[in-house]
N, C-alpha and C positions, 0 to 999 in steps of 0.2 A: 868661846861659849862661856857664858856666865853661869857659874855653879851656885845654886841657892844653898843657904845653910841647911844642915841636916835637921829635919823636924824633930821635935821632942816626942818621946813615947806617949802616945795617946791610946784611946780605945781602938783596938783593931780586931778584925774578924780572925778567928783561928783558921779560917779557910783561905784567907789571903794575907798571911803573916808577912809576906815579902814586900808588900806595898806600903810605902811610907806616906803617900799623899792620897787625897780623896780622888776617887775615880770619877769619870765623866758621868753626868746625869743625863740619860737618854730620854727623849720625849716618847710618849706612847704612839703607836702606829696611827691611831685615829686622828692625831693632830695634822696629818698630811705630810706628804713627801717634802715639799718646799720648806715647811716649818722645821722639819727634822734636819734638813740640810743646813739651814741657817743656824740651828742650834749646835751644829758641829758633830752630829751623830755619825757622819761618814768620813770624817777627817782623819788624817794621819795620827795614830795614837801617841800620847805623851810617854808611854811606857818605854820607848826606845831611849828617850832622853833620861828617864829615871834610871835606866840600866847604866848609862854613861856616868851619871852622878854617883852611883854605887862604887864604880871603880875609883873615882876621885876621892870619895870618903875612905875607901880602903887604903889608898896611898897615904892619906893624912894620918890614919890610925897606925899604919905601919911605920911611918916616920916617927911618931910619938913613941911607939914601942921600941924602935931602934935606939932612940935617944935615951930611954930609961933602962935599956938592957945592959946588964953588968957582965954577963958571961959566966958568972959564978966560978971563975977559974977553970972552965972546961974548954976543950979545944973545938967545941961546936960553934960555927959562925952563927950570927944572929938570924940569917935566912933559913937555917935548918933547925932552929929552936922550936919547941912545941907551941909556945905562945904565938910566935910569928905565923906559923903554919895554920894555927887555929883561926886567927884573924883573917887570913887570906881565904881559908876554906869557907868561913861564914859569909864573907862578902861575895865570893864567887858563886855560892849557892843562890844568894838573893839575886845576883846579876843574871844567872842562867834562868831562874824562874821568871824574872821580869822580861827577859828577851823571848822566852817561850810564850808568855802571855801576849807580848806585843805582836808577835807573828800571828797568833791565833786571832787577836782582835782586828788586826789589819786585814786578814783574810775574810773575817766576818763582815767588816765594813765594805770591802770591795764587792763581795758576792751579794751582800744585802742591797747595795746600791744598784747593781745590775738587775737584781730581781725586782726592785721597786720601780726602776725606770721601765723595765719590760712590762710590768703589770699596769703602770699608769698610762704609758703611751703606746702599748701594743707593738713594740719594736723588737725584732729578733735579738736574743741575748748575744749571739756572736757579733752582730753589728754593733751593739753597744760596747762590747769589749774592745772591738777594733777602734772605735772612736775614742774610748778611754785611753788606749795605748798612745795615741798620737795627740790627744787634746792637751793644750798647754795652759788652760785657764783654771779657775777655781771650780769647786763642785757645783756652786750655784750657777756659774756660767755654763757648765756642762748641762745642767738641767734645762736652762733656757735654750741652749743650742739644740738639744734633743726635742724639746717642745716645739720649736720653730721648724725643724726639719724632719719631723716624724713621718711625713708622707713620702719624703724623698730618700730616706735611709733604707 
């Protein structure tokens, strides 16, 4: 996995301080289901990847800290020093918040897709969920499949 460079500090919302990158821009509901699918509104969220990047950034910063750590003639190993633990705590907090957001967004995408397909094609939600579990294509292909087979599902 290719890790992008850590973004510079920019303007961030105090409500989403743990996010370093711009979030996905969702289309309004009135644009239609197919347009929203093509925009990626129901795709796997990037937040999971962002959480993995945070662990990578943490390792880099911990390596730099370990290299600079002098020990100050104390018997405390570098892994137990306050600075080392503070770095790890900061990155773990951001990682946990990103993962929590990712699960929430993924759940919202999946339930939203089921609701939208149910509303558009009048197919039972349980049937749509069963199809989604076994379907191997993209979200757009799922839309086309449900559209073509809505009377036989």
